[in-house]
N, C-alpha and C positions, 0 to 999 in steps of 0.2 A: 564576234560572240555566236556562240554557237546554240541552236534550240535547248540544250541539255542546262545551257547556261543560264535562263530566263528565271525570272522567279515566277513561281506559282502564287505565291501571296504576297502581299505588300501591306506593312501598316502604315496607314495617311491618315493625321490627325485622330488617331487613337482607336480605330476602324481598321477590321482587315478586308482589304480589297482583294479580290482573288483573279488572277492573268488567265484568259482562256484563249487560245488561237481558234480562230475560224475560217474558212474555207470561202467562204461569202459573210458580210455584218451587214444585218438590215436589208438583205435581199439584195442589196447592192454590190456588184461587181467592184466599183471605184473606188468604196471605203478603205480606207487603209486599217483604220480603229477606229472606237467605238468607247466612250465613261458612260456607264448606268449608274448614276449617282445613287438611287434607291437601294440598288440592291450591291452596290459595294464592287462593282466587276467591269473590269477593263478586257476589252474583245481588242485582239490584235489579229489581223488577215495574214492567213498563211502565204506564202509564196514570195516573198519580200527578199531584199537581199538582209547580209546579216546586219548592214548600216541605217538601211530603211527601216526594219523591224526596231532596232532598239530606238532609233529617231520616233517611229509611231509611237512607243510604248513611252517615251518620255512626255510626247504631246499629251497621251491620255493620262498619266500624272500631272501635268500640269492644269488639265480639268480639272482632276481630283482635289487638287491643292484648292483652286477656286472653291468648289463645294465644300471640301471640310475646314479649310479657313477664313470664309467668307471675302477673298479677294478677286478682283477679276483682270485677270492679265490681258484678256483678248487676243483674239486668232492672231493677230498681229504682231504681236511680243511671240505669243508660244510658239509659232512658226520659224521664228529669229533664234528661239531659245533650244528649240528640238535638236538641233543638228548639232549646238554650238556644245551641249550636255552630252549629246550621244559621241562625239570625236571626243571630248575630256576621257571621258569613259574607258574607250576603245583606248585610247595614247598611254593611261594612266594604270588602269587595271588588267 
């Protein structure tokens, strides 16, 4: 999936979330992504492979689901789902 194919906005729970790409997130070069609940923004770090970038996007979307729908998935489940969902999209769309 190329950068141009990534959405710039997503509607989650009736709110429009903005997807932004950053060189560094929260000043920490280790972070791959971040979900900012109050601002309805998802930040994805540049420099990842297409599969990693998509997995990071799904990871942050799952966090947005937690916020918008009041469900608790937890990091353990989110880490398992992020690549499963990414692979599904890459193999089928």
